N, C-alpha and C positions, 0 to 999 in steps of 0.2 A: 476777531472779525466783527464788524458792526452789522447788526441786523438791518436789512432793508425794509422800509415800510412801503406798503402799496399806497399810492395816492387815493384819497377818499373820492369815490365816484360822485359826481355832482351833475345835476340837470341845470345847466346854465340858463336856459330859457325860462324854466320854472322859477328860478331864483330871481331873474330880472323882473319877471311878471309880479312876483310877490313883493319885491322891493319898490315897485312902481307906485305903491300906495303909501301915503305918508303915515297912516295909522299903523300899518304893519312895521314900518321903520321905527316908529315910536315904541311899539311893543318890544321890538328887539333891543332898543336902547334901554328900556326899563328892565328887561331880563338880564342885561349886562351887569347891573348892580341891584339885584332884587332887594337886598336889605335896606337900601336907600329909599326904594319906592314902595315896598310892601312890608314894612316893619310891623304892621298890625296883624299879619297872618299868624294864626295860632299854631298851625302845623309847621315844623321846621322847614326852612327854605331849601334844605338839602334835597327835599322831594321835588322842588320846583315851586312855581307860583300857581295857586289854584285858579282855574279858569274864571271863576266868579269874581276874582279880585280885579280883573281887567275891565269889567263892565263899569264899575264906579270910576275907575281911573280914566277910561275913555269917554264916559258919558254917552255910551251907545247901548243899544238893546242887546240882550243876551244872544239873540240869533245873529246879529251883525258881528259881534265880537267873535262868536263861534266860527263864522265864515272866515274872518281874518285869521284866526288861529289855524283853521284847517288849511288855508292857502300857505301859511308859513310851514306847516307840517308837511304838506305835499312837496314843497320845494326842498325839504330836508333841513330847513333853517332852525327848526325847533323839534324837540322830542316831547312826547306826551306819555304820562304814566298814570294809570288808573289806580287809585287807592280808595277802596270802598266805593262810595258813591261820587267821589270827587276825581277830577282829572287835573294833573299838575303838569305845567310846561316849563321846559328849560331850553336855553340856547344850545344848538348843536355846534359846538366850537370847532369840531373837525371839519364840518362842511363849510362853515363860515371861513375858516382859514384856507381851505382848498379853493374856495371861490375867489378870495383875495389873491392867492397865488396865481390862479388862472387869469385874473384881470391884469395883474402885473406883467405876466408873461405875454399875453396876447394883445394888449393895447399899448 
């Protein structure tokens, strides 16, 4: 018998709000292929991408980048993991897939 998986709970409104900003969409795009965009990171990309790497890539201040990452995290689109003094971000593929399925079903 095949095990049933419970759909990933998502906050559709928070996701739409997060995706309304082009910088946030760009960040998600970079995180889709981190080795292509952040090959200079010394810590293995398995941890995710260090928050500081986005500042140079975006050309924005640390506080602005932090606000964008926080919005993506609140929407569930990225996960954050603290390692020592650094915070690393990864895409949350389960939430992204659930959102895509929701959009396909409802629109």
